[in-house]
C-alpha positions in Angstrom: -17.5 42.1 24.7 -14.5 40.1 23.7 -13.8 37.0 25.8 -10.3 35.8 26.6 -8.8 32.7 28.2 -6.7 33.4 31.2 -3.1 32.1 31.4 -4.2 29.2 33.7 -6.9 28.3 31.5 -4.9 28.4 28.4 -2.2 26.2 30.0 -4.8 23.7 31.0 -6.5 23.6 27.5 -3.0 23.1 25.9 -2.3 20.3 28.3 -5.7 18.5 27.6 -5.2 18.9 23.8 -1.6 17.4 24.2 -2.8 14.6 26.4 -5.5 13.8 23.7 -3.0 13.9 20.8 -0.5 11.9 22.8 -3.2 9.1 23.4 -4.1 9.1 19.6 -0.6 8.7 18.6 -0.1 5.3 20.3 0.0 2.6 17.7 -3.1 0.4 17.7 -4.0 -2.8 15.9 -5.1 -2.0 12.6 -8.6 -2.9 11.3 -7.7 -4.7 8.0 -11.1 -4.3 6.3 -13.6 -1.5 5.9 -16.8 -2.1 8.0 -18.9 -0.7 5.3 -17.5 -2.2 2.1 -15.0 -4.8 3.1 -12.1 -3.1 1.3 -8.6 -3.3 2.7 -7.9 -0.4 4.9 -5.0 1.9 4.3 -3.1 4.0 6.8 -2.7 7.8 6.3 -0.5 9.8 8.6 -1.8 13.1 9.8 0.4 15.8 11.2 -0.8 17.9 14.1 0.8 20.7 16.0 -0.3 23.3 18.4 0.2 26.8 17.2 2.5 28.9 19.5 4.3 25.7 20.7 6.8 23.2 19.4 4.6 20.3 20.1 3.8 18.1 17.0 2.2 14.7 16.7 2.0 12.2 13.8 -1.2 10.2 14.1 -2.1 7.3 11.8 -5.6 7.3 10.5 -7.2 4.2 8.8 -8.9 5.1 5.7 -10.9 3.1 3.2 -9.6 3.9 -0.3 -13.2 3.0 -1.8 -15.5 4.8 0.7 -13.2 7.8 1.0 -13.5 8.7 -2.8 -15.3 11.8 -3.5 -18.8 11.2 -4.9 -19.0 12.9 -8.2 -22.6 13.3 -9.5 -23.2 11.9 -13.0 -24.1 14.7 -15.5 -26.7 13.7 -18.0 -25.6 13.9 -21.5 -27.6 15.9 -24.0 -28.0 14.4 -27.6 
């Protein structure tokens, strides 16, 4: 059986998502150093939108340039 969200439920869900994204887009004091490694944090801006609407948000995300690096496994060299 396929479940569906009724119109009132969809409107309520969209409003809750919009309220959450509104609260996250408010500028906050930046943490200047990573709690894990102590490196200076960088701000990356994420773009969010709700499909089917014209609502968009730009939300700053603090990112550590050291800890956010992908971990690449070292490959053993054969002689």
